[in-house]
Legacy VTK file of the C-alpha trace (Angstrom):
# vtk DataFile Version 3.0
C-alpha trace
ASCII
DATASET POLYDATA
POINTS 165 float
59.497 -53.672 29.046
58.110 -50.231 28.182
57.952 -47.365 30.601
54.748 -46.323 32.334
52.723 -44.064 30.019
52.209 -40.397 30.852
48.832 -39.555 32.364
47.560 -38.084 29.075
48.640 -41.177 27.127
46.418 -43.776 28.786
43.909 -45.833 26.850
41.373 -48.380 28.018
42.922 -51.836 28.450
42.477 -53.829 25.257
43.975 -56.993 23.807
44.191 -55.085 20.515
46.341 -52.250 21.876
49.163 -53.532 24.071
51.364 -51.071 25.920
54.228 -50.453 23.481
56.344 -47.476 22.498
54.866 -45.114 19.895
57.309 -46.401 17.264
55.778 -49.903 17.580
52.064 -49.024 17.624
51.469 -49.241 13.876
52.690 -52.850 13.982
51.497 -53.964 17.409
48.061 -52.348 17.594
45.528 -54.504 15.844
41.797 -54.724 15.323
39.307 -57.407 14.370
39.846 -56.295 10.749
43.621 -56.699 10.925
43.303 -60.140 12.488
41.155 -61.177 9.515
43.846 -59.824 7.183
46.477 -61.949 8.912
44.268 -65.000 8.409
43.671 -64.166 4.733
47.400 -63.743 4.116
48.098 -67.129 5.666
45.355 -68.776 3.608
46.673 -67.433 0.316
50.417 -67.508 0.955
52.905 -69.810 2.577
53.690 -68.710 6.128
57.212 -67.539 5.225
55.894 -65.429 2.356
53.093 -63.968 4.488
55.654 -63.045 7.152
57.883 -61.446 4.500
54.962 -59.330 3.249
54.213 -58.103 6.757
57.877 -57.425 7.501
58.197 -55.328 4.354
55.012 -53.410 5.164
56.332 -52.344 8.537
59.869 -51.556 7.423
58.686 -49.243 4.628
58.489 -46.349 7.089
61.288 -44.709 9.047
61.258 -44.982 12.865
60.672 -41.237 13.241
57.637 -41.513 10.962
56.354 -44.523 12.895
56.675 -42.564 16.148
54.667 -39.664 14.734
52.034 -42.035 13.377
51.900 -43.802 16.745
50.860 -40.521 18.369
47.884 -40.298 16.023
46.861 -43.864 16.799
46.990 -43.111 20.511
44.807 -40.008 20.209
42.343 -41.839 17.954
41.975 -44.721 20.404
41.607 -42.314 23.321
38.813 -40.580 21.425
37.142 -43.901 20.570
37.400 -45.068 24.186
35.778 -41.837 25.366
32.975 -42.176 22.826
32.426 -45.868 23.551
33.330 -46.895 19.984
33.852 -50.675 19.789
37.146 -52.012 18.448
35.358 -53.489 15.441
34.253 -50.003 14.318
37.705 -48.435 14.540
39.023 -50.118 11.406
37.904 -49.406 8.834
36.929 -46.115 10.416
33.841 -44.540 8.885
33.922 -40.989 7.557
31.648 -40.028 10.450
34.002 -41.478 13.048
36.955 -39.689 11.449
35.010 -36.419 11.294
34.060 -36.848 14.949
37.712 -37.402 15.856
38.673 -34.183 14.075
35.776 -32.251 15.615
36.717 -33.480 19.088
40.167 -31.904 18.768
39.095 -28.757 16.881
40.243 -25.659 18.713
42.665 -27.633 20.878
45.425 -28.505 18.397
46.709 -27.115 15.122
45.547 -28.214 11.707
49.026 -29.626 11.123
48.755 -31.799 14.215
45.350 -33.089 13.114
46.733 -33.755 9.648
49.634 -35.731 11.103
47.321 -37.779 13.296
45.057 -38.575 10.349
48.058 -39.519 8.224
49.033 -41.992 10.937
45.524 -43.441 10.950
45.642 -43.664 7.167
48.918 -45.594 7.360
47.406 -47.928 9.985
44.551 -48.616 7.583
46.985 -49.072 4.675
49.199 -51.647 6.385
46.071 -53.548 7.391
44.558 -53.336 3.891
41.495 -51.533 5.250
39.473 -49.044 3.214
40.243 -45.420 4.109
37.359 -42.948 4.280
39.385 -39.958 5.456
39.708 -38.535 1.952
35.968 -37.966 1.620
34.707 -34.447 1.023
32.758 -34.737 4.292
35.928 -35.250 6.352
37.791 -32.655 4.295
35.250 -29.956 5.141
35.413 -30.778 8.850
39.231 -30.699 8.708
39.235 -27.316 6.984
36.941 -25.835 9.585
38.907 -27.399 12.461
42.150 -25.919 11.111
40.598 -22.459 11.277
39.854 -22.999 14.961
43.418 -23.805 16.003
44.433 -22.061 19.230
46.366 -18.822 18.913
49.413 -20.536 20.393
49.586 -22.590 17.174
49.817 -19.542 14.927
53.010 -17.739 14.079
53.157 -14.007 14.574
52.699 -12.053 11.367
55.920 -10.887 9.805
56.578 -7.594 8.130
56.207 -7.688 4.343
59.315 -8.255 2.272
60.423 -5.089 0.545
63.055 -4.395 -2.054
65.291 -1.504 -1.024
LINES 1 166
165 0 1 2 3 4 5 6 7 8 9 10 11 12 13 14 15 16 17 18 19 20 21 22 23 24 25 26 27 28 29 30 31 32 33 34 35 36 37 38 39 40 41 42 43 44 45 46 47 48 49 50 51 52 53 54 55 56 57 58 59 60 61 62 63 64 65 66 67 68 69 70 71 72 73 74 75 76 77 78 79 80 81 82 83 84 85 86 87 88 89 90 91 92 93 94 95 96 97 98 99 100 101 102 103 104 105 106 107 108 109 110 111 112 113 114 115 116 117 118 119 120 121 122 123 124 125 126 127 128 129 130 131 132 133 134 135 136 137 138 139 140 141 142 143 144 145 146 147 148 149 150 151 152 153 154 155 156 157 158 159 160 161 162 163 164
């Protein structure tokens, strides 16, 4: 049984997002879209083959990567809960939903953090064979602007120029 989540890690109760460790979220957190994928796999493949496909999908990534991606999934679902976004609209996530997610965190986290969270969402879409709209120019522009608004605590102090003596 998992430990109680930290106060800033709560999400609304959902049958699609059981309480699991970050490393297990990519596999355990589902959506109406992913449930349809499971059904399609079982219609086209024998059960053992469908299970092998899913096992290989989720073992393609290292546990440390899965943990990082799990953090992005958590933040995305927290955002969606706060905005009242239904589970059925979270995957595939529209470019507008992804841009809203980025805008919500602009000025609060670094561009690298946002990039990592979006990479986790992209992986969640990939393993569920969902279209990914995060590479659109629309989202890219919002990401660029959000990166410029990262808090000062996310920036390194300027270093002296390198000189040849």
